[in-house]
C-alpha positions as CSV (number, residue, x, y, z in Angstrom):
1,X,0.1,-0.1,0.1
2,X,1.0,4.0,-0.5
3,X,-0.4,5.3,2.3
4,X,-1.8,4.3,5.9
5,X,-6.0,4.2,5.3
6,X,-6.0,6.2,9.4
7,X,-5.8,9.8,10.2
8,X,-2.1,10.7,10.2
9,X,-0.3,12.9,12.1
10,X,-0.6,16.8,12.1
11,X,1.9,17.0,9.4
12,X,0.0,14.8,7.0
13,X,-2.7,17.0,7.1
14,X,-0.4,19.7,6.1
15,X,0.9,18.1,3.1
16,X,-3.0,17.6,2.1
17,X,-3.5,21.1,0.9
18,X,-0.4,22.0,-0.6
19,X,-0.5,19.1,-3.0
20,X,-4.4,20.1,-3.5
21,X,-3.2,23.4,-4.5
22,X,-0.6,22.1,-7.1
23,X,-3.1,19.9,-8.0
24,X,-6.3,23.2,-8.6
25,X,-3.2,25.1,-9.8
26,X,-2.3,22.4,-12.8
27,X,-5.8,22.9,-13.4
28,X,-5.6,18.5,-12.8
29,X,-8.9,17.1,-11.6
30,X,-8.2,14.1,-8.7
31,X,-9.3,11.5,-11.5
32,X,-6.6,12.5,-14.0
33,X,-4.0,12.7,-11.5
34,X,-5.5,9.7,-9.8
35,X,-4.3,7.9,-13.5
36,X,-0.9,9.6,-14.5
37,X,0.0,8.4,-10.8
38,X,-1.6,4.7,-10.4
39,X,-3.3,5.8,-8.1
40,X,-7.2,6.6,-7.1
41,X,-10.0,9.8,-6.7
42,X,-11.0,8.3,-3.3
43,X,-7.1,8.0,-2.4
44,X,-6.2,11.3,-3.5
45,X,-9.3,13.2,-2.7
46,X,-8.2,11.3,1.5
47,X,-4.8,12.4,1.3
48,X,-5.9,16.7,0.6
49,X,-8.3,16.3,3.2
50,X,-5.5,14.4,5.9
51,X,-7.8,11.3,6.3
52,X,-4.9,9.3,4.5
53,X,-1.7,9.8,5.3
54,X,0.3,9.4,1.7
55,X,4.1,7.3,1.6
56,X,7.2,9.6,0.7
57,X,7.3,7.3,-2.6
58,X,3.3,8.4,-3.2
59,X,4.1,12.4,-2.4
60,X,6.9,12.5,-4.3
61,X,5.5,10.9,-7.4
62,X,2.1,13.4,-7.4
63,X,5.2,16.4,-7.1
64,X,6.4,14.7,-10.6
65,X,2.8,14.4,-11.7
66,X,2.3,18.4,-11.0
67,X,5.4,19.4,-12.3
68,X,5.7,21.1,-8.3
69,X,9.7,22.2,-8.6
70,X,12.4,20.8,-6.6
71,X,12.3,22.6,-3.8
72,X,9.0,23.0,-2.9
73,X,9.3,18.4,-3.1
74,X,10.7,19.2,-0.3
75,X,8.5,21.3,1.2
76,X,5.6,18.3,0.4
77,X,8.0,15.9,2.2
78,X,8.4,17.7,5.5
79,X,4.3,19.0,5.5
80,X,3.8,14.8,4.9
81,X,6.7,14.5,7.9
82,X,9.6,13.3,5.9
83,X,12.8,14.4,5.2
84,X,13.9,16.3,2.1
85,X,14.7,14.3,-0.4
86,X,17.2,16.4,-2.3
87,X,20.3,18.3,-1.1
88,X,20.9,22.0,-1.5
89,X,24.6,22.2,-2.8
90,X,26.3,25.6,-2.3
91,X,27.5,26.1,-6.0
92,X,31.3,26.6,-5.1
93,X,31.4,23.1,-3.5
94,X,33.8,20.3,-4.6
95,X,31.1,18.5,-5.5
96,X,29.7,21.0,-8.0
97,X,32.9,21.3,-9.7
98,X,32.6,19.6,-13.1
99,X,29.2,20.9,-13.7
100,X,30.5,24.5,-13.1
101,X,33.5,23.4,-15.5
102,X,31.1,22.5,-18.3
103,X,28.8,25.4,-17.6
104,X,32.1,27.3,-18.2
105,X,32.8,25.5,-21.3
106,X,29.5,25.7,-22.2
107,X,28.7,29.7,-22.6
108,X,32.8,30.6,-23.6
109,X,31.8,27.7,-26.9
110,X,29.0,30.2,-27.7
111,X,31.0,33.7,-28.3
112,X,30.7,36.0,-29.8
113,X,27.1,35.6,-28.9
114,X,26.4,36.7,-25.5
115,X,25.3,33.8,-22.6
116,X,25.0,33.8,-19.3
117,X,24.0,31.8,-15.5
118,X,21.9,33.2,-13.7
119,X,20.2,31.6,-10.3
120,X,16.9,31.2,-8.8
121,X,16.9,35.2,-8.1
122,X,18.3,36.0,-11.7
123,X,21.8,36.5,-9.8
124,X,24.4,35.6,-12.7
125,X,27.0,32.8,-11.4
126,X,28.6,32.9,-15.3
127,X,29.0,35.0,-18.2
128,X,31.1,35.3,-20.9
129,X,32.7,38.0,-23.0
130,X,29.6,38.4,-25.2
131,X,27.6,39.5,-21.9
132,X,30.6,42.0,-20.9
133,X,30.1,43.8,-24.4
134,X,26.6,44.7,-23.9
135,X,27.5,45.7,-20.7
136,X,30.4,48.4,-21.5
137,X,29.9,51.6,-20.4
138,X,27.4,50.5,-17.3
139,X,28.6,52.5,-13.7
140,X,30.2,50.1,-12.3
141,X,28.2,50.0,-8.8
142,X,25.6,48.0,-11.1
143,X,28.5,45.7,-11.7
144,X,29.4,44.9,-7.8
145,X,28.3,41.6,-6.8
146,X,25.9,40.0,-6.3
147,X,25.3,40.7,-10.1
148,X,21.3,40.5,-11.1
149,X,20.3,40.6,-14.9
150,X,17.0,42.0,-14.4
151,X,18.4,44.7,-12.6
152,X,21.4,45.2,-14.5
153,X,18.7,44.9,-17.7
154,X,15.6,47.0,-16.4
155,X,17.8,49.5,-14.4
156,X,17.6,53.4,-16.0
157,X,21.1,53.0,-15.5
158,X,22.1,49.6,-16.5
159,X,21.0,48.3,-19.7
160,X,17.0,50.2,-20.4
161,X,17.7,53.6,-21.7
162,X,19.7,51.4,-24.7
163,X,17.0,48.9,-25.6
164,X,15.3,50.5,-28.0
165,X,12.0,47.9,-27.7
166,X,12.1,48.7,-24.0
167,X,8.4,49.0,-23.2
168,X,7.8,45.4,-24.9
169,X,10.5,43.3,-23.5
170,X,10.6,45.2,-19.5
171,X,6.8,43.8,-20.0
172,X,7.8,40.5,-21.0
173,X,10.2,39.9,-18.4
174,X,7.7,41.5,-15.7
175,X,5.3,38.7,-16.1
176,X,8.1,36.5,-16.4
177,X,9.2,37.2,-12.3
178,X,5.8,37.8,-11.9
179,X,5.0,34.1,-13.0
180,X,8.0,32.2,-11.3
181,X,7.0,34.7,-8.3
182,X,3.6,32.9,-7.8
183,X,5.0,29.7,-8.4
184,X,7.7,29.1,-6.2
185,X,6.0,31.4,-3.7
186,X,9.9,33.2,-3.2
187,X,10.6,36.2,-0.7
188,X,13.5,37.3,-2.9
189,X,11.4,37.4,-6.1
190,X,8.7,39.0,-4.8
191,X,11.3,41.6,-3.6
192,X,13.5,41.5,-6.9
193,X,9.5,42.1,-8.6
194,X,9.3,45.4,-6.7
195,X,11.9,46.6,-7.0
196,X,12.4,46.1,-10.6
197,X,8.5,47.2,-11.5
198,X,9.2,49.9,-9.5
199,X,12.1,51.5,-11.9
200,X,11.4,54.2,-14.1
201,X,11.5,53.8,-17.8
202,X,14.2,56.3,-19.6
203,X,13.0,58.3,-22.6
204,X,13.2,56.5,-26.0
205,X,12.1,53.0,-24.2
206,X,9.7,52.7,-26.7
207,X,5.6,52.3,-27.9
208,X,3.8,49.5,-25.8
209,X,2.9,46.2,-28.0
210,X,-0.3,46.1,-29.7
211,X,-2.2,42.7,-29.9
212,X,-2.5,41.2,-32.7
213,X,0.3,43.4,-35.0
214,X,2.5,41.2,-37.1
215,X,6.7,41.0,-35.5
216,X,8.4,40.5,-38.2
217,X,10.7,37.9,-35.9
218,X,10.1,34.6,-35.5
219,X,10.2,35.4,-31.9
220,X,10.3,38.6,-30.0
221,X,13.5,40.4,-29.6
222,X,15.5,42.5,-27.6
223,X,17.1,45.5,-29.3
224,X,19.6,47.1,-27.8
225,X,22.0,50.1,-29.5
226,X,25.7,49.3,-29.1
227,X,28.6,51.7,-30.8
228,X,25.6,53.3,-32.7
229,X,23.8,50.0,-34.1
230,X,20.9,48.4,-33.1
231,X,21.7,44.6,-32.4
232,X,18.7,42.2,-31.9
233,X,18.8,39.0,-30.0
234,X,16.3,36.2,-29.5
235,X,16.6,34.9,-25.7
236,X,16.9,31.1,-24.9
237,X,16.7,29.4,-21.3
238,X,17.7,26.0,-20.8
239,X,17.9,24.2,-17.3
240,X,18.5,20.4,-16.0
241,X,16.5,17.5,-17.5
242,X,15.1,15.4,-14.3
243,X,17.9,17.3,-10.9
244,X,18.7,15.3,-8.2
245,X,19.5,19.0,-6.3
246,X,18.3,22.4,-5.5
247,X,21.6,24.2,-6.6
248,X,21.2,23.0,-9.9
249,X,17.6,22.4,-10.2
250,X,17.7,26.7,-9.8
251,X,20.3,27.4,-12.2
252,X,19.0,28.7,-16.1
253,X,21.5,28.8,-18.8
254,X,20.6,32.1,-21.3
255,X,22.1,32.6,-24.5
256,X,20.9,35.6,-26.9
257,X,20.9,34.2,-30.2
258,X,21.3,37.0,-32.8
259,X,17.8,38.3,-34.4
260,X,18.8,39.5,-37.7
261,X,22.4,38.7,-40.0
262,X,23.3,42.5,-39.5
263,X,23.8,41.0,-35.9
264,X,25.5,38.0,-36.2
265,X,27.7,40.1,-38.7
266,X,28.5,42.6,-36.1
267,X,29.6,40.4,-33.4
268,X,31.4,38.0,-35.6
269,X,33.2,41.1,-37.4
270,X,34.4,41.9,-33.4
271,X,35.5,38.7,-32.6
272,X,38.7,38.5,-35.2
């Protein structure tokens, strides 16, 4: 059996509402979740109401099918009365040395195009020379650790005055950050959102997006001025598949791909 049919301790009653909240957030019915997890709708109902204590394996199985972030899976286990399953290893720990070296090689290999690695709060943990080029001229105080990608992008003394379509790009970034804040319930992300959303939009930030208006690019670009030229980039974000560590799960590699031939040619010329 995957659970004790008797009433569990207070801890297991705590996990029920959390699981239900994730299920509702993912818009999955109890029956659908039960079919995915090899359980029954009745048992899922008992777990959510605290009438049945789920095993650690069931908690993890439900979390997997609900696409719960790794950090929150630990919280579910704790609420059910079990020890966390996923460690949170500091990025500078020797155990992650191979991973760090691999990420460094990855973003260096992407040069001359910009690429960086950020953590869950958008703090930059690695960046290549393409990123350094875009940040040329940004005040030193904004470049002091911890370097934050969103703060650098939207700060009125950062990249914001150089972004030709700032209003549209800013709206995209804030919407993404708001979704992540709601998903992870992170005080750090909430504080970051409140900070960057309050930044004024510099003059020349471009028009707001017009719903239904055709876009000449296959994805929304960031158009940034550099040395008198307007460079257009498409952003791609990669994360680790099936992470088993909280730190690794929250790392993301962002690469900026040239959106037009002129941008690609300019960056390649500068690399010669």
